[in-house]
matplotlib code that plots the C-alpha trace (Angstrom):
import matplotlib.pyplot as plt

x = [44.7, 44.5, 43.8, 46.6, 46.7, 44.5, 47.5, 48.9, 45.8, 45.5, 48.9, 48.4, 45.3, 46.8, 48.6, 45.7, 42.7, 40.7, 37.1, 38.6, 41.8, 43.4, 45.5, 49.1, 50.4, 53.6, 53.2, 55.7, 55.4, 55.2, 58.7, 59.9, 58.0, 59.5, 63.0, 62.7, 59.9, 61.8, 63.0, 59.5, 58.3, 60.8, 59.9, 55.8, 56.7, 58.9, 55.4, 53.9, 50.5, 48.8, 46.6, 46.7, 45.0, 46.6, 45.3, 45.8, 46.8, 46.9, 47.6, 44.1, 42.4, 40.7, 41.1, 39.3, 38.2, 37.0, 37.6, 37.7, 36.1, 36.3, 38.2, 41.4, 42.0, 41.8, 43.0, 41.9, 42.7, 45.8, 48.4, 51.6, 52.9, 50.7, 51.7, 53.4, 50.7, 48.3, 50.6, 51.0, 47.1, 46.8, 49.3, 47.8, 44.6, 46.2, 47.2, 45.8, 44.4, 47.8, 48.6, 51.2, 51.1, 52.5, 55.3, 54.4, 51.5, 51.4, 50.3, 49.9, 49.5, 47.8, 46.6, 43.3, 40.7, 39.0, 35.8, 34.2, 30.9, 29.6, 31.2, 30.1, 30.5, 29.5, 29.0, 29.2, 26.3, 23.7, 25.6, 22.5, 21.7, 24.5, 21.9, 22.9, 22.3, 25.3, 24.5, 25.4, 25.2, 26.2, 26.0, 25.7, 25.1, 28.5, 32.2, 33.2, 34.8, 33.9, 30.0, 28.6, 31.3, 31.5, 27.7, 27.4, 25.1, 21.3, 21.0, 22.3, 21.0, 20.8, 20.5, 20.1, 20.7, 20.4, 23.6, 21.6, 20.0, 20.1, 23.0, 22.7, 22.9, 25.9, 27.3, 26.0, 26.7, 30.3, 30.2, 28.7, 31.5, 34.1, 32.7, 32.1, 35.9, 37.1, 35.0, 36.4, 40.1, 39.6, 37.2, 34.0, 31.6, 31.9, 33.5, 33.1, 34.6, 34.7, 34.4, 34.3, 33.5, 35.9, 36.5, 34.1, 36.2, 35.5, 38.2, 38.4, 39.6, 39.4, 38.6, 38.2, 36.6, 33.1, 31.9, 28.7, 27.0, 27.1, 23.4, 23.9, 21.5, 21.7, 21.9, 20.1, 17.3, 17.1, 16.7, 13.7, 11.9, 12.3, 11.1, 7.9, 7.7, 8.3, 5.6, 2.9, 3.8, 3.4, 0.0, -1.0, -0.3, -3.2, -6.6, -9.1, -12.8, -14.2, -11.9, -11.5, -8.2, -6.1, -3.3, -2.2, 1.0, 2.0, 2.9, 3.9, 2.1, -1.0, -4.3, -4.1, -0.4, 1.3, 4.6, 3.4, 1.3, 3.3, 6.5, 8.1, 9.4, 6.6, 6.7, 4.1, 1.9, 1.9, 1.3, -1.9, -3.3, -3.4, -5.0, -7.7, -8.4, -8.5, -7.3, -8.6, -12.2, -13.1, -11.8, -13.8, -17.1, -16.7, -15.8, -18.9, -21.2, -20.0, -20.9, -17.8, -17.8, -18.0, -14.6, -15.7, -13.9, -10.9, -8.1, -6.4, -3.1, -0.9, 2.4, 5.6, 7.4, 6.5, 6.8, 3.5, 2.2, -0.9, -2.6, -3.2, -5.6, -8.1, -7.6, -8.1, -11.1, -12.6, -12.5, -14.7, -18.4, -20.5, -22.8, -20.1, -19.3, -18.6, -16.3, -16.0, -14.8, -12.2, -11.0, -10.7, -8.8, -6.3, -5.9, -4.8, -2.5, -0.8, -0.7, 0.8, 3.6, 4.2, 4.8, 5.7, 6.8, 3.4, 2.6, 2.0, -0.2, -2.5, -5.9, -4.4, -2.8, -4.2, -7.6, -10.9, -12.4, -14.8, -16.3, -14.4, -14.6, -12.1, -13.0, -14.1, -10.8, -9.3, -11.1, -10.0, -6.8, -8.5, -9.2, -5.8, -6.2, -9.2, -11.8, -15.1, -16.8, -19.6, -17.5, -16.1, -19.4, -20.8, -17.8, -18.5, -22.1, -21.4, -18.8, -21.3, -23.7, -21.7, -20.2, -23.5, -24.7, -21.5, -21.4, -25.2, -25.9, -28.7, -28.1, -24.5, -22.8, -20.3, -22.8, -23.6, -20.0, -19.4, -21.9, -20.6, -17.5, -19.5, -20.8, -17.2, -16.3, -19.3, -18.8, -14.9, -15.7, -18.3, -15.8, -13.2, -15.3, -16.9, -16.3, -14.5, -11.2, -8.4, -8.7, -12.2, -11.5, -8.9, -11.3, -14.1, -11.9, -10.8, -14.1, -15.6, -12.8, -13.7, -17.3, -17.3, -13.9, -11.9, -15.1, -16.3, -12.8, -12.5, -15.7, -14.3, -11.3, -12.8, -14.9, -11.6, -9.9, -13.1, -12.8, -9.1, -9.7, -12.4, -10.4, -7.6, -10.0, -11.1, -7.4, -7.6, -10.3, -8.8, -11.6, -9.0, -5.1, -2.5, -2.8, -6.4, -5.8, -3.1, -5.2, -8.0, -5.8, -4.0, -7.5, -8.4, -8.9, -7.5, -6.9, -3.4, -3.7, -5.7, -3.2, -0.6, -2.7, -3.7, 0.1, 0.2, -3.1, -3.8, -1.8, 0.3, -2.1, -5.1, -3.1, -2.2, -5.5, -6.8, -3.9, -1.7, -2.9, -1.1, 2.3, 4.6, 3.8, 0.1, 0.5, 4.0, 3.6, 7.3, 6.7, 5.8, 2.5, 2.7, 1.3, 4.2, 7.0, 5.7, 9.1, 10.7, 8.4, 7.2, 9.4, 6.8, 9.0, 9.2, 6.3, 5.5, 5.1, 1.4, 1.2, -1.3, -2.5, -0.6, -4.0, -7.4, -9.6, -12.4, -14.3, -15.1, -18.6, -17.5, -15.8, -18.9, -21.0, -18.7, -18.6, -22.3, -22.4, -19.9, -21.7, -25.1, -23.1, -21.6, -24.7, -23.3, -25.7, -24.2, -24.5, -21.4, -21.8, -22.6, -19.7, -17.2, -18.8, -18.2, -14.5, -13.6, -15.7, -14.3, -10.6, -11.2, -13.4, -10.9, -8.3, -10.6, -11.8, -8.1, -7.5, -10.5, -10.2, -6.5, -7.6, -9.3, -6.5, -3.8, -5.5, -5.9, -2.2, -1.5, -3.8, -2.0, 1.6, -0.2, -1.5, 2.1, 3.7, 0.9, 2.0, 5.7, 6.3, 8.1, 7.2, 9.7, 8.1, 4.6, 5.7, 6.3, 3.0, 0.0, -3.2, -5.3, -4.1, -6.7, -9.4, -8.6, -8.1, -11.4, -13.2, -11.6, -10.3, -6.7, -3.4, -2.5, 1.2, 1.5, -0.7, 1.3, 4.5, 4.0, 2.6, 6.0, 8.0, 6.3, 6.6, 10.3, 11.1, 9.0, 10.4, 13.9, 13.1, 11.5, 15.0, 16.7, 14.7, 14.8, 12.1, 11.4, 8.3, 6.7, 6.6, 5.4, 7.4, 8.6, 12.1, 11.6, 12.3, 15.8, 17.2, 15.7, 16.4, 15.7, 13.9, 14.0, 10.4, 8.5, 8.3, 5.3, 6.2, 3.7, 3.4, 5.1, 7.6, 11.1, 13.6, 17.1, 18.2, 19.9, 18.8, 18.4, 16.5, 13.4, 15.3, 17.7, 15.3, 17.8, 18.3, 14.7, 14.1, 14.6, 15.6, 14.5, 13.5, 14.1, 11.3, 11.0, 7.2, 5.1, 1.3, -0.6, 1.7, 4.4, 2.4, 4.7, 7.1, 5.2, 5.6, 9.4, 8.9, 10.6, 11.6, 10.1, 10.3, 10.9, 9.5, 10.5, 7.1, 3.8, 1.4, 0.0, -3.2, -1.7, -2.1, 1.8, 0.7, -2.8, -0.7, 2.1, -0.4, -2.3, 0.8, 2.5, 5.7, 7.6, 7.7, 8.7, 6.7, 7.1, 10.7, 11.4, 14.2, 16.8, 16.4, 15.3, 18.6, 20.5, 18.6, 18.4, 22.5, 23.1, 23.9, 22.1, 19.2, 17.6, 14.0, 12.0, 8.7, 7.3, 10.1, 10.1, 13.8, 15.8, 19.6, 22.2, 24.1, 26.6]
y = [15.6, 15.0, 12.1, 10.2, 7.0, 4.1, 2.7, 6.1, 7.4, 4.0, 4.3, 7.8, 7.0, 4.3, 6.1, 8.9, 7.2, 6.3, 4.8, 2.1, -0.1, 0.2, -2.9, -3.1, -3.0, -3.7, -1.5, -1.1, 0.2, -1.9, -0.9, -2.0, -5.3, -5.8, -4.9, -7.2, -9.6, -12.4, -9.8, -8.5, -12.0, -12.8, -9.5, -10.5, -14.1, -12.9, -11.0, -14.2, -13.5, -16.7, -15.4, -12.2, -9.5, -8.3, -4.9, -2.3, 1.4, 2.8, 6.6, 6.9, 5.5, 7.7, 10.9, 14.2, 13.2, 9.9, 6.6, 3.8, 1.6, -1.6, -1.3, -2.8, -6.5, -7.0, -11.1, -12.1, -15.1, -15.5, -18.4, -16.8, -19.5, -17.9, -14.3, -13.6, -14.7, -12.7, -9.6, -10.3, -10.3, -7.1, -5.4, -6.8, -5.0, -1.8, -2.0, 1.0, 0.4, 0.0, -2.6, -0.7, -0.1, 3.0, 2.0, 4.3, 2.5, 0.6, -2.9, -3.1, -6.4, -7.0, -9.7, -11.1, -10.2, -13.1, -13.7, -11.2, -10.4, -7.4, -5.9, -2.9, 0.5, 3.7, 7.2, 10.4, 11.9, 10.8, 9.7, 10.4, 13.9, 15.1, 15.5, 15.2, 11.2, 8.8, 6.0, 2.4, -0.6, -3.8, -7.5, -9.0, -12.7, -13.1, -13.7, -11.9, -8.6, -7.8, -9.1, -5.5, -4.5, -7.6, -7.6, -11.2, -11.4, -11.2, -10.3, -6.7, -4.1, -0.3, 2.1, 5.9, 8.0, 11.7, 14.0, 15.1, 12.1, 10.7, 8.4, 4.9, 1.9, -0.7, -2.0, 0.9, 3.4, 2.7, 3.3, 6.3, 7.7, 6.2, 8.5, 11.5, 11.3, 11.0, 13.9, 15.8, 14.8, 15.4, 18.3, 17.0, 14.6, 13.7, 10.3, 6.8, 4.1, 0.2, -1.1, -4.6, -5.7, -8.6, -10.0, -7.5, -4.4, -2.0, -2.1, 0.7, -1.1, 2.0, 5.7, 8.1, 11.1, 10.8, 12.6, 14.0, 17.1, 19.8, 19.8, 23.1, 22.0, 23.7, 20.6, 22.4, 23.5, 19.9, 18.6, 21.0, 19.7, 16.2, 17.6, 18.4, 14.9, 13.3, 15.6, 14.6, 10.7, 11.4, 12.8, 9.8, 7.6, 8.7, 7.9, 9.9, 10.6, 9.9, 6.7, 3.4, 2.1, 3.4, 4.8, 4.9, 4.3, 5.8, 4.0, 4.6, 1.5, 0.6, 1.2, 3.7, 3.4, 6.9, 5.4, 3.3, 6.2, 9.6, 8.0, 9.0, 12.3, 13.7, 17.6, 19.4, 19.4, 15.4, 15.7, 18.2, 16.5, 13.2, 14.5, 16.5, 13.8, 10.8, 11.1, 14.0, 13.2, 10.9, 7.6, 8.2, 8.9, 5.9, 3.5, 4.7, 4.3, 0.6, -0.2, 0.6, 3.0, 6.8, 8.5, 11.4, 14.1, 12.2, 12.7, 8.9, 10.7, 13.3, 14.5, 15.2, 17.9, 16.7, 13.0, 11.5, 8.7, 6.9, 7.5, 3.4, 3.8, 5.8, 3.5, 0.4, 2.1, 2.8, -1.3, -1.9, -2.7, 0.3, -2.1, -3.0, -0.5, -0.3, -2.7, -4.9, -2.2, -1.1, -4.5, -5.0, -1.7, -2.4, -5.9, -4.9, -2.2, -4.8, -7.3, -4.6, -3.4, -7.1, -7.9, -4.4, -6.3, -7.0, -3.0, -3.4, -6.5, -5.2, -6.4, -9.8, -10.4, -8.4, -6.6, -8.7, -6.5, -8.6, -12.1, -15.0, -18.9, -19.2, -16.4, -18.7, -20.3, -16.9, -15.8, -18.3, -17.0, -14.2, -16.6, -16.0, -12.4, -13.0, -12.8, -15.0, -17.2, -14.8, -11.9, -13.6, -15.0, -11.2, -10.2, -12.8, -12.1, -8.4, -9.2, -11.5, -8.8, -6.1, -8.1, -9.8, -5.8, -5.1, -7.7, -8.8, -9.7, -7.2, -4.6, -4.4, -1.2, -1.5, -1.4, 2.1, 3.3, 1.7, 3.5, 6.9, 6.5, 7.2, 10.5, 11.6, 10.8, 12.8, 15.7, 15.8, 16.6, 19.4, 21.0, 21.2, 22.3, 25.0, 28.5, 29.1, 30.3, 27.8, 28.2, 27.0, 24.1, 22.8, 23.4, 21.5, 18.5, 18.2, 18.6, 15.8, 13.5, 13.5, 13.0, 11.0, 9.3, 8.6, 8.4, 5.7, 4.1, 4.0, 1.7, -0.5, -0.9, -2.0, -4.6, -5.4, -6.4, -8.5, -10.0, -11.2, -12.2, -14.3, -15.8, -16.6, -18.3, -20.6, -21.7, -21.8, -24.2, -26.5, -25.9, -24.1, -24.9, -22.4, -23.1, -22.4, -19.2, -18.0, -19.2, -17.1, -14.1, -14.8, -14.5, -11.2, -8.6, -5.3, -1.8, -2.8, -5.7, -4.1, -1.6, -4.1, -5.5, -2.2, -1.2, -3.9, -3.0, 0.5, 3.3, 5.4, 8.5, 6.5, 4.8, 7.9, 9.5, 6.5, 6.3, 9.2, 10.7, 8.3, 9.1, 7.2, 8.8, 9.5, 12.9, 14.0, 16.9, 16.5, 13.1, 13.5, 12.1, 9.5, 11.9, 14.2, 11.8, 8.7, 7.9, 7.9, 5.1, 2.7, 1.6, 2.1, -0.1, -3.3, -5.8, -6.7, -10.3, -11.4, -12.9, -15.6, -17.3, -20.3, -22.5, -21.2, -21.1, -23.6, -25.1, -28.5, -29.8, -31.1, -27.6, -25.8, -28.0, -27.4, -23.8, -23.8, -25.9, -23.4, -20.2, -21.7, -22.9, -19.6, -17.7, -15.8, -14.4, -15.5, -18.6, -19.7, -18.1, -14.6, -15.1, -15.7, -12.5, -10.5, -11.7, -10.8, -7.4, -6.3, -6.8, -5.5, -2.3, -1.3, -1.0, 0.6, 3.1, 4.2, 4.6, 6.6, 9.1, 9.8, 11.4, 14.1, 14.6, 14.4, 17.1, 19.3, 18.9, 19.9, 22.8, 24.0, 23.8, 25.9, 28.3, 28.6, 29.5, 31.9, 33.8, 33.3, 30.1, 26.9, 23.4, 23.0, 25.9, 24.7, 21.0, 22.9, 24.7, 23.5, 22.7, 24.6, 28.0, 26.6, 27.0, 30.3, 31.6, 30.3, 31.7, 34.8, 37.8, 38.0, 38.4, 35.4, 35.6, 36.7, 33.8, 31.1, 33.0, 32.4, 28.7, 28.0, 29.5, 27.6, 24.5, 24.8, 25.5, 22.4, 20.2, 21.2, 20.3, 17.0, 15.8, 16.4, 14.0, 10.4, 8.6, 4.8, 3.2, 2.7, 5.4, 4.1, 6.0, 9.6, 8.3, 6.9, 10.1, 10.5, 7.1, 3.8, 0.6, 0.9, -2.5, -5.3, -6.1, -9.2, -8.9, -9.8, -12.5, -12.6, -15.5, -19.0, -18.3, -18.3, -16.2, -15.4, -12.2, -9.0, -6.1, -2.6, 0.6, 1.5, 4.4, 2.4, 2.1, 0.6, -2.8, -3.4, -6.2, -9.6, -8.0, -7.8, -4.1, -2.2, 0.6, 2.3, 2.3, 2.0, 3.1, 2.5, 5.0, 2.4, 0.0, 1.1, -1.2, -4.0, -3.3, -4.1, -7.7, -7.5, -10.7, -9.5, -6.5, -5.6, -2.6, -1.1, -0.2, -1.8, -4.2, -7.5, -6.3, -3.2, -2.6, -4.0, -7.0, -7.4, -6.8, -9.4, -12.2, -11.3, -11.4, -14.2, -12.2, -13.2, -9.8, -8.9, -6.1, -4.1, -5.3, -2.3, 0.1, -2.0, -5.3, -3.1, -1.3, -4.3, -6.1, -3.1, -2.8, -6.3, -7.1, -10.6, -12.0, -14.9, -14.4, -17.6, -16.7, -20.0, -20.3, -16.5, -16.3, -13.6, -14.6, -12.0, -13.8, -11.0]
z = [40.3, 36.5, 34.4, 32.8, 31.0, 32.3, 34.1, 35.2, 36.7, 38.9, 39.8, 41.1, 42.8, 44.9, 47.6, 48.1, 47.7, 51.0, 50.0, 47.9, 47.4, 44.0, 43.0, 42.5, 39.1, 36.7, 33.5, 30.8, 27.1, 24.0, 23.1, 26.6, 25.9, 22.4, 23.8, 26.7, 26.8, 28.8, 31.5, 32.0, 32.0, 34.6, 36.7, 36.5, 38.0, 40.8, 41.9, 43.0, 41.8, 40.9, 38.2, 36.2, 34.6, 31.5, 30.3, 27.9, 28.5, 25.1, 24.7, 22.9, 25.8, 28.4, 26.9, 27.1, 23.4, 23.6, 26.1, 23.5, 26.3, 25.0, 21.9, 23.1, 24.5, 28.3, 29.3, 32.6, 34.7, 33.0, 34.5, 35.0, 32.2, 29.9, 30.4, 27.3, 25.0, 26.8, 26.5, 22.6, 22.5, 24.2, 22.0, 18.7, 19.8, 19.8, 16.1, 13.9, 10.5, 9.0, 11.8, 13.4, 17.3, 18.8, 20.7, 23.5, 24.2, 27.8, 29.0, 32.7, 34.8, 37.9, 40.2, 39.1, 41.8, 43.3, 45.6, 43.8, 45.4, 43.1, 40.3, 37.7, 36.2, 37.7, 36.2, 38.5, 36.1, 34.0, 30.7, 28.6, 29.8, 32.3, 34.9, 38.7, 39.2, 40.0, 37.7, 38.9, 36.7, 38.2, 38.6, 42.0, 41.0, 38.8, 40.2, 37.2, 37.5, 33.6, 33.6, 33.1, 30.5, 28.7, 28.5, 28.9, 32.0, 32.3, 35.6, 35.4, 37.7, 37.3, 39.9, 39.9, 42.9, 42.8, 43.9, 46.8, 47.9, 51.3, 52.4, 50.4, 52.6, 51.7, 49.5, 47.0, 49.6, 49.5, 45.6, 45.9, 48.7, 46.1, 43.2, 45.4, 46.6, 43.0, 42.2, 44.7, 43.7, 40.0, 40.2, 38.3, 38.7, 34.9, 36.0, 34.5, 36.4, 37.0, 40.4, 42.4, 45.8, 46.7, 50.5, 51.6, 50.3, 47.5, 44.8, 42.0, 38.6, 36.3, 36.5, 33.1, 32.1, 31.4, 27.9, 28.6, 27.4, 29.9, 31.4, 32.9, 35.7, 39.1, 41.5, 44.4, 41.9, 40.6, 44.2, 44.3, 41.4, 42.7, 46.0, 44.2, 43.0, 46.1, 47.8, 45.0, 45.6, 49.1, 48.6, 47.0, 49.8, 51.9, 51.7, 49.4, 50.2, 46.8, 46.1, 47.5, 48.6, 51.1, 48.7, 45.0, 43.1, 39.6, 36.5, 33.3, 31.7, 33.5, 31.9, 28.9, 28.8, 28.1, 27.6, 24.6, 23.2, 24.0, 25.4, 28.6, 27.9, 25.5, 24.2, 25.5, 22.4, 22.9, 26.5, 26.1, 23.4, 25.1, 28.1, 26.2, 24.1, 26.2, 30.1, 31.7, 31.2, 28.0, 29.5, 32.6, 31.1, 28.7, 31.3, 33.8, 30.6, 30.1, 33.6, 36.0, 38.7, 38.0, 38.0, 36.1, 37.8, 38.2, 35.5, 35.1, 33.8, 35.6, 35.1, 37.1, 35.7, 31.9, 32.7, 32.4, 34.6, 35.4, 38.8, 39.5, 42.3, 40.1, 37.3, 39.7, 41.2, 37.6, 37.0, 39.8, 38.6, 39.4, 41.7, 44.0, 46.6, 50.2, 51.9, 49.1, 46.8, 49.4, 49.7, 45.7, 45.2, 48.0, 47.0, 43.2, 44.8, 47.2, 44.2, 42.1, 44.8, 45.4, 41.6, 39.9, 36.8, 36.1, 35.7, 32.0, 32.6, 35.0, 33.4, 32.4, 35.8, 38.8, 37.8, 37.3, 34.7, 33.0, 33.0, 31.3, 31.3, 33.6, 36.0, 38.9, 38.7, 39.0, 41.7, 43.7, 44.4, 46.2, 49.1, 50.0, 50.5, 52.7, 50.2, 51.4, 49.1, 48.9, 48.4, 45.1, 43.7, 44.3, 42.0, 39.4, 39.3, 38.8, 36.2, 34.4, 34.2, 33.2, 30.4, 29.2, 28.6, 26.6, 24.2, 23.9, 20.2, 19.4, 22.1, 23.1, 23.9, 21.5, 18.6, 19.1, 19.6, 16.2, 14.7, 16.2, 13.8, 10.8, 12.3, 13.0, 9.4, 8.0, 10.3, 9.4, 5.9, 7.0, 9.1, 6.5, 3.9, 6.2, 5.5, 9.0, 10.2, 11.0, 14.6, 14.6, 12.3, 15.0, 17.6, 15.9, 14.7, 18.2, 19.7, 17.5, 18.0, 21.6, 21.2, 18.2, 18.0, 21.3, 23.4, 21.1, 20.8, 24.7, 24.5, 21.6, 23.1, 26.0, 23.7, 22.3, 25.5, 26.6, 23.3, 24.0, 27.4, 26.5, 23.7, 26.3, 28.5, 25.8, 25.7, 29.8, 29.6, 27.0, 24.5, 22.3, 21.9, 21.4, 17.5, 17.1, 19.2, 16.8, 13.7, 15.0, 15.5, 12.2, 10.4, 11.7, 9.0, 10.8, 9.1, 9.4, 7.4, 5.0, 4.7, 3.8, 0.7, -0.3, -0.7, -3.3, -5.0, -5.0, -6.9, -4.8, -4.8, -3.8, -1.2, 0.2, 0.1, 2.3, 4.7, 4.4, 7.8, 9.9, 11.4, 13.7, 17.1, 16.7, 18.9, 17.7, 15.7, 14.6, 12.9, 9.4, 8.4, 5.6, 3.1, 4.0, 3.6, 1.8, 0.3, 4.0, 4.9, 1.7, -1.0, -3.7, -6.5, -4.3, -3.9, -0.7, 0.4, 1.7, 5.4, 4.6, 7.8, 8.7, 8.9, 8.6, 12.0, 12.1, 15.1, 15.3, 16.1, 19.4, 20.3, 19.4, 21.7, 24.5, 24.3, 24.0, 27.2, 28.6, 27.8, 29.3, 32.5, 32.9, 32.4, 29.2, 26.8, 23.5, 21.3, 19.6, 16.3, 18.2, 20.3, 17.7, 15.8, 19.0, 19.2, 15.7, 15.9, 19.0, 18.2, 14.7, 15.5, 18.2, 15.4, 13.1, 15.4, 16.4, 12.4, 11.9, 15.0, 14.1, 11.0, 12.6, 15.1, 12.2, 10.4, 13.4, 14.1, 10.3, 10.8, 14.1, 12.3, 9.9, 12.5, 14.0, 10.4, 9.9, 13.0, 12.7, 14.7, 13.5, 13.4, 16.1, 18.2, 18.0, 19.3, 22.6, 22.6, 24.9, 22.9, 25.1, 23.4, 20.6, 23.1, 24.4, 20.8, 19.7, 22.8, 23.3, 21.3, 22.2, 20.5, 18.6, 18.4, 22.2, 23.3, 21.5, 21.9, 25.9, 25.5, 23.5, 25.9, 28.9, 27.1, 26.4, 29.9, 31.3, 28.5, 29.6, 33.0, 31.7, 30.3, 33.2, 35.4, 35.5, 37.3, 37.6, 35.7, 38.9, 41.9, 45.1, 47.8, 48.0, 48.2, 44.5, 43.5, 44.6, 44.4, 42.7, 40.5, 37.1, 37.0, 34.1, 33.2, 32.3, 28.3, 26.4, 24.0, 21.0, 18.9, 19.6, 16.8, 16.9, 14.8, 14.5, 12.8, 12.9, 15.0, 13.5, 14.6, 13.1, 11.5, 9.8, 6.8, 4.2, 6.7, 7.6, 5.3, 7.3, 10.4, 14.2, 14.5, 17.8, 18.4, 21.9, 21.5, 18.7, 17.7, 14.5, 12.6, 12.5, 10.4, 7.7, 9.0, 8.0, 4.3, 4.6, 5.5, 9.0, 10.8, 13.9, 16.3, 20.0, 22.0, 25.3, 25.9, 25.3, 26.6, 25.8, 24.2, 22.5, 18.6, 18.1, 20.0, 17.9, 14.6, 15.3, 15.9, 12.6, 10.8, 12.9, 13.7, 16.7, 19.0, 22.2, 23.6, 26.5, 27.5, 29.8, 29.4, 31.0, 28.7, 25.6, 25.9, 26.0, 23.1, 21.0, 21.0, 20.1, 16.3, 16.3, 18.6, 18.8, 19.8, 21.0, 21.8, 22.8, 25.5, 26.4, 25.8, 24.0, 23.6, 22.3, 19.8, 19.0]

ax = plt.figure().add_subplot(projection="3d")
ax.plot(x, y, z, "-o")
ax.set_aspect("equal")
plt.show()
């Protein structure tokens, strides 16, 4: 069978299709309508259909070169008496730039489908990559057949099903069977179809070719890759002798959230750098130093054919204070994992919503919910006492652990100058820049990030117990003096050379070699001729005498070793130093990456080539006398192969069952709304640098290297990935910018495709206006 016009294809399928029915139709050309509208109108009325769907079937639609989906009008729920107006509207929509309509274009009329239980769009392959997945976008909450294609529903669901996945249950199993029958009839899986389930039966509303790149993927080999992933997930569902908790799950956002920092499909160099500098061991050393359990032999992040995931059981173990063990530690980790499984939308908020990792002024009230999970009052008290002692050690005015971590940053800067000035080869410079980055950069950063998290938690608890209101919280955050805020001021005050000497090492995508540094492409990021508007705090933060007395009383009652002034000094320092530490260690990392690029160039490898290498080849070059061309070349070849595999695999943000490797729903998530502000503005991609001013900017994920955006007076921003305590959340609070952080792939895809959004952070709503 071959594709014809939209109406012609449906008509040819009607007598042969077995897995679904095709609605009857009456079709005619534009020329026929113009010649005998009255006669055709009479024929339509004779069909006796109470409500009609009047649809276009233009010659240019559904062709091998383009579908023109949604380009022409469809008029639904048309009463018989209004059919002439509906046909006229459809014909008018097919006019070309000169206003002419090809007389051979067709219009077709069908009975309106009633009692719709589910409707959607399905693809025979992943439309982004051509990988062997059936992708179903559907709405089971509306009686409309076009709720997906019209984009008007907030309840859309997306399911990925591998071509060789087990048989799916109803009703989606029936849709899969329909795709497979159409695949047999047309001889291709590159299909795009619209369907509905009404009166208990499946109806095919449209099918056309799917314009998708040729993935060149062997379906059986692809299934084998997913089988490896499923086997690893299955292993994690069993106890481990050195971990508390009966099982694990894997997520892209908990803890050190790789989806935000390196993306869900990082190039091999990015992945290996992040593992080397943070998630293989540094994270665990510092968490243990700060009073939590010793997880030093456990990597926090693993990857599934290049897709990075956090081992959540390992993460949850690392948040248990080191003096809690045995049955209570087991009980806590099992509770944390079970709660995440019950509420997977919290996967980017585990420290705020699931885990108890520090003492706050509202902790006793929050711990009370453990009673429902079987924790005794004695167990709750033991956890509270442990967290109080741990928190006091971290934030003590004189001996707090964060103070020694702050001092290490100066050592990093001094040693960096020594390394760059030393008479050593390029490999040695890269090696020692990264070694120092771990010891004096990411290690103290991990500690300062913990202090920053405790600071934010403590500040939120002051709101929760009623000492501060939300306006005071916002005023405090507005008053912070972070590196990002300093950069905004310096862009106005410093000359270009001085500015780039201070900030030039930053790059969007801190671990991405292909992302130019600020000083490598300054005109790409900044408009040097335009004055940047200052973002002054809406209101200065100040405590009243009554508030100070109330806080002082609370600190004493809870046994927290702070006076009020010392507490707020810590709150400010904790949040600001976290951002500063990131800024400082990124200089070592960025310089090492630039030298790594030059190392590749020296041996005949391009910038793109080097992004596929593994940073561990530097270790081998430093520690052994080997052929650098062969070593780097082999690393690049392996990286290219693995990255090609990564690009053909789609996985959900949370993996809990081996079946998730083959069939899963891509969940909408619960975004993090920052500030209580509201804005209505056009939506632009961060790449559209000419239209950033006054716009809501869409960024898949953002790290400190994206701070250049704030020099363009944006109105707000949305991201697919990111947490409530991420850099961009802190920055949005500081500037008072409305932001939606960590919207998830489904909501981000919908909102970033819109032309105009209304973002209402106070009411936690985003509305697509056009």
